[in-house]
C-alpha positions as CSV (number, residue, x, y, z in Angstrom):
1,X,100.0,55.8,195.3
2,X,100.6,52.6,197.2
3,X,97.4,50.8,198.0
4,X,96.2,50.9,201.7
5,X,97.0,47.5,203.2
6,X,95.5,48.2,206.6
7,X,97.2,47.0,209.8
8,X,96.7,43.3,209.3
9,X,96.7,41.0,206.3
10,X,97.2,37.3,205.4
11,X,100.1,35.5,203.8
12,X,99.4,32.2,202.2
13,X,100.6,30.1,199.2
14,X,98.9,30.0,195.9
15,X,98.0,26.4,196.3
16,X,96.0,27.2,199.5
17,X,93.9,29.9,197.8
18,X,90.6,29.8,196.1
19,X,88.0,32.6,195.3
20,X,85.9,31.4,198.2
21,X,88.8,31.5,200.7
22,X,89.8,35.0,199.6
23,X,86.2,36.2,199.9
24,X,86.0,35.0,203.4
25,X,89.4,36.5,204.3
26,X,88.0,39.8,203.1
27,X,84.8,39.4,205.1
28,X,86.7,38.7,208.3
29,X,88.3,42.2,208.1
30,X,91.8,41.4,206.8
31,X,92.7,44.2,204.3
32,X,95.4,42.5,202.3
33,X,96.3,39.1,201.0
34,X,99.9,38.2,200.2
35,X,100.2,35.5,197.6
36,X,103.3,33.5,198.4
37,X,105.0,30.4,197.0
38,X,106.6,32.3,194.0
39,X,103.4,33.0,192.0
40,X,103.7,32.8,188.2
41,X,104.6,36.0,186.4
42,X,101.4,35.9,184.4
43,X,99.6,36.7,187.7
44,X,96.6,34.7,186.6
45,X,95.9,33.3,190.1
46,X,96.1,36.8,191.5
47,X,93.7,38.1,188.9
48,X,91.2,35.4,189.8
49,X,91.3,36.3,193.4
50,X,90.9,40.0,192.7
51,X,87.9,39.3,190.6
52,X,86.3,37.3,193.5
53,X,86.7,40.1,196.0
54,X,85.7,43.7,196.1
55,X,88.1,45.6,198.3
56,X,90.9,43.2,199.3
57,X,94.4,44.3,198.2
58,X,96.4,41.6,196.6
59,X,100.2,41.6,196.9
60,X,102.7,39.1,195.6
61,X,105.1,37.7,198.2
62,X,107.0,37.3,196.0
63,X,107.5,37.0,192.2
64,X,110.9,35.5,191.7
65,X,113.2,37.6,189.5
66,X,115.0,34.5,188.2
67,X,111.8,32.8,187.1
68,X,109.9,35.5,185.3
69,X,111.4,38.3,183.2
70,X,110.5,41.9,183.9
71,X,108.8,42.5,180.6
72,X,106.3,39.6,181.3
73,X,105.7,40.7,184.9
74,X,105.2,44.3,183.8
75,X,102.6,43.3,181.2
76,X,100.7,41.3,183.9
77,X,101.0,44.2,186.3
78,X,99.5,46.7,183.9
79,X,96.7,44.3,183.1
80,X,95.8,44.0,186.8
81,X,96.1,47.7,187.8
82,X,94.0,48.7,184.8
83,X,91.3,46.2,185.7
84,X,91.5,46.6,189.5
85,X,92.8,50.1,190.4
86,X,94.3,50.6,193.9
87,X,94.1,46.9,194.7
88,X,97.5,45.4,193.6
89,X,101.0,45.6,194.9
90,X,103.9,43.8,193.1
91,X,106.3,42.1,195.4
92,X,109.5,40.9,193.9
93,X,112.6,39.2,195.2
94,X,115.7,37.2,194.4
95,X,114.7,33.8,195.9
96,X,117.3,31.4,197.3
97,X,120.8,30.4,196.1
98,X,120.2,26.8,197.2
99,X,117.3,26.5,194.8
100,X,118.8,28.2,191.8
101,X,122.5,27.3,191.9
102,X,125.0,29.4,189.8
103,X,122.3,31.6,188.2
104,X,121.9,33.2,191.6
105,X,125.3,34.9,191.4
106,X,125.3,38.6,192.4
107,X,121.6,38.8,193.4
108,X,121.8,42.5,194.5
109,X,123.0,43.5,191.0
110,X,120.3,41.3,189.5
111,X,117.6,43.1,191.6
112,X,118.9,46.5,190.5
113,X,118.7,45.4,186.8
114,X,115.2,44.0,187.3
115,X,114.1,47.3,188.9
116,X,115.6,49.2,186.0
117,X,113.6,47.0,183.6
118,X,110.4,47.6,185.5
119,X,111.1,51.3,185.3
120,X,111.5,50.9,181.5
121,X,108.1,49.2,181.4
122,X,106.4,52.0,183.5
123,X,105.9,50.0,186.7
124,X,105.9,52.8,189.3
125,X,108.1,52.4,192.4
126,X,105.1,53.1,194.7
127,X,103.3,50.0,193.4
128,X,106.2,47.5,194.1
129,X,108.0,46.2,197.2
130,X,111.1,44.1,197.7
131,X,111.7,41.0,199.7
132,X,114.4,42.4,202.0
133,X,116.3,41.1,205.0
134,X,119.8,42.6,205.1
135,X,120.7,46.3,205.3
136,X,121.8,46.6,201.6
137,X,118.5,45.3,200.1
138,X,116.5,47.2,202.7
139,X,118.1,50.4,201.6
140,X,117.4,49.5,198.0
141,X,113.7,48.8,198.9
142,X,113.5,52.3,200.4
143,X,115.2,53.9,197.4
144,X,113.6,52.0,194.5
145,X,110.3,50.7,195.7
146,X,107.5,51.6,198.1
147,X,109.3,49.6,200.8
148,X,110.1,46.2,202.1
149,X,108.4,42.8,202.7
150,X,110.6,40.9,205.2
151,X,109.8,37.2,205.8
152,X,110.6,35.0,208.8
153,X,111.6,37.9,211.0
154,X,111.0,39.3,214.5
155,X,109.9,42.6,215.9
156,X,113.6,43.4,216.6
157,X,114.3,43.0,212.9
158,X,111.3,45.3,212.2
159,X,112.8,47.9,214.5
160,X,116.2,47.7,212.7
161,X,114.5,47.7,209.3
162,X,112.5,50.9,210.1
163,X,115.7,52.7,211.1
164,X,117.3,51.7,207.7
165,X,114.2,52.5,205.6
166,X,113.4,55.8,207.3
167,X,110.0,56.9,208.4
168,X,108.0,57.0,205.1
169,X,108.8,53.7,203.4
170,X,106.3,50.8,203.7
171,X,107.4,48.0,206.0
172,X,105.2,44.9,205.8
173,X,106.7,41.9,207.6
174,X,105.3,38.3,207.6
175,X,104.8,36.4,210.9
176,X,103.8,32.8,211.4
177,X,101.2,31.9,214.0
178,X,99.8,28.9,215.7
179,X,96.5,29.1,217.5
180,X,97.2,26.8,220.5
181,X,97.6,27.7,224.2
182,X,99.8,24.6,224.6
183,X,103.5,25.7,224.0
184,X,104.7,22.2,223.4
185,X,102.0,21.6,220.8
186,X,102.5,25.0,219.2
187,X,106.3,24.3,218.9
188,X,105.6,20.9,217.4
189,X,103.5,22.5,214.7
190,X,105.7,25.5,214.2
191,X,109.2,23.9,214.1
192,X,108.9,21.8,210.9
193,X,108.0,24.7,208.6
194,X,110.8,26.9,210.1
195,X,113.4,24.1,209.9
196,X,112.6,23.1,206.3
197,X,113.5,24.9,204.3
198,X,114.5,28.1,206.1
199,X,117.2,26.9,208.5
200,X,118.9,25.4,205.4
201,X,118.9,28.7,203.4
202,X,121.9,30.9,204.0
203,X,120.1,34.2,203.6
204,X,117.7,33.4,206.4
205,X,120.4,31.9,208.6
206,X,122.6,35.0,208.1
207,X,119.7,37.3,209.0
208,X,119.0,35.3,212.2
209,X,122.6,35.4,213.1
210,X,122.5,39.2,212.7
211,X,119.7,39.2,215.2
212,X,121.8,37.4,217.7
213,X,120.7,33.8,217.4
214,X,123.5,31.3,218.1
215,X,124.6,28.0,216.6
216,X,122.7,26.3,219.3
217,X,119.5,28.2,218.4
218,X,119.8,27.2,214.8
219,X,120.6,23.6,215.3
220,X,118.2,20.6,215.6
221,X,115.3,22.3,214.0
222,X,115.6,25.5,216.1
223,X,115.7,26.1,219.8
224,X,112.5,26.8,221.7
225,X,113.6,30.4,221.9
226,X,114.0,30.7,218.2
227,X,110.7,29.0,217.4
228,X,108.8,31.1,220.0
229,X,110.2,34.3,218.4
230,X,109.4,33.3,214.8
231,X,106.0,31.6,215.4
232,X,103.5,33.5,217.6
233,X,101.4,31.1,219.6
234,X,98.8,31.0,222.3
235,X,95.2,32.1,222.5
236,X,93.9,34.5,219.8
237,X,94.4,37.4,222.2
238,X,98.0,36.4,223.0
239,X,98.8,35.9,219.3
240,X,97.3,39.3,218.5
241,X,99.5,40.9,221.0
242,X,102.6,39.2,219.6
243,X,101.8,40.1,216.1
244,X,101.1,43.7,217.0
245,X,104.6,44.0,218.4
246,X,105.7,44.5,214.8
247,X,103.5,47.5,214.6
248,X,105.0,48.9,217.9
249,X,108.4,48.3,216.4
250,X,107.7,50.4,213.3
251,X,105.8,48.2,210.8
252,X,102.9,49.7,208.9
253,X,101.3,46.3,208.2
254,X,101.8,42.7,209.4
255,X,100.7,39.7,207.3
256,X,100.0,36.6,209.3
257,X,100.7,33.1,208.0
258,X,98.6,30.5,209.9
259,X,100.3,27.2,210.5
260,X,97.3,24.8,210.8
261,X,97.2,22.1,213.5
262,X,96.1,18.5,213.1
263,X,92.5,19.5,213.7
264,X,92.3,23.1,212.5
265,X,92.9,24.5,209.0
266,X,94.0,28.0,208.0
267,X,90.6,29.5,207.9
268,X,89.8,28.3,211.4
269,X,92.8,30.1,212.7
270,X,92.1,33.2,210.8
271,X,88.5,33.3,212.1
272,X,89.7,33.0,215.7
273,X,92.4,35.6,215.2
274,X,90.0,38.0,213.6
275,X,88.0,38.1,216.8
276,X,91.0,39.5,218.6
277,X,92.3,41.8,215.9
278,X,89.2,43.6,214.7
């Protein structure tokens, strides 16, 4: 059975994590922690965080299928679920063509082969999710996994994804946030991590075009409209409303990625947001 992720979780990179950070995230009321930045297939960092917490569900967002073979990842998966039952969800994905070059050819077929190998190593579909943006991979996520973990999306994408996945599959999008009531300041913080690397990666650009964003929206680091849609900002209450729009659109769970300002770090933002979410 797929672990219960709750309504809200946190997405952050491995480099920003420590046992103490994870323990505080759990204490604030967030039910799940998504470990991004292509964590290693040995899942040693994930295991350390699981050991430092008592109920927090850990998910990978995501293990890159080109970097770690399925046999290695499956062995790590079994080690974690045996030690921490009901607290781990394996997220996998195909990464980016620009980072991997020719090895990236036919990523859909590679995902299918990887899922086949995970099946052979007894990694159950209900304990894995796929990074998915386009319709074809979303359908694969519904057919061969517990569901989908879209990244850099909007509630409109969530609504479309739910229609493709059907009513029962897990849908857990990521959304970036900036805790600042000043729109100009929030855009100044939010624009750089959207522009680089994502507006230079064709899979994300293609997805944004499917959602109706124009060449003008995608140029120059992104239009204000694009940044406002991809990076929730405002007071804690305003950000909570923007994040919960994914739930209204059909998501089961939203993982927030705090983009820290010049004076506030990730945990400051998560503390403020927790007061509005829980």
